[in-house]
C-alpha positions, 0 to 999 in steps of 0.5 A: 627581223622588221616586218612591214605591213602594207596597210595602204594595200590592205585597206585601200589598194586591191590587187585583181588577178584576171582570168585572162592570164598574165600581162608583161611587166613593164619594168621602166614605169613606176608601178605600185606594189599592187599593180605589179602583183596584178601583172604577175598573177593569173586567176588561179586554176584552183578557182577556175574549176568552180567558177569562184571568187576569192579572197587570199591573204599572203606574205613575202619577202623581197630579195636583194635582187628584187625577187619575190621569195618566202611566200606564205598563202593564208588559205585553206585550199592547198591547191590554191596556196600552191598556184599562188606560191608557184606564180610569185616565187622568183618574179621580180618586183621593183619598189623604191625602198626595200630591204631583204629583212622586210616582210609585205602582207597583202590581200588578194581578191580574185573575182570571177569574170 
């Protein structure tokens, strides 16, 4: 299975989730991957309790129907992991080129506001 690591996302692009909740995804625009993730993910409740910021690494695949699946979150906080998996699984992502056999790895920064 071919793995595609989005180094540009890891080192130069940052997806920020805001505590104010989800924003609607504009499917007609050509948003980058991190902009689409920012539109989908809201500030996790596991971080709200302590008013914390955090960095989370996650891996996911995109199906032939452009849906996020097989989400893995690399964090020691199981509540945080479950929250992010729940928010992402089944959501639509639109990339110019994607294949069901590719995995995407991104770093998410959650910052308190």
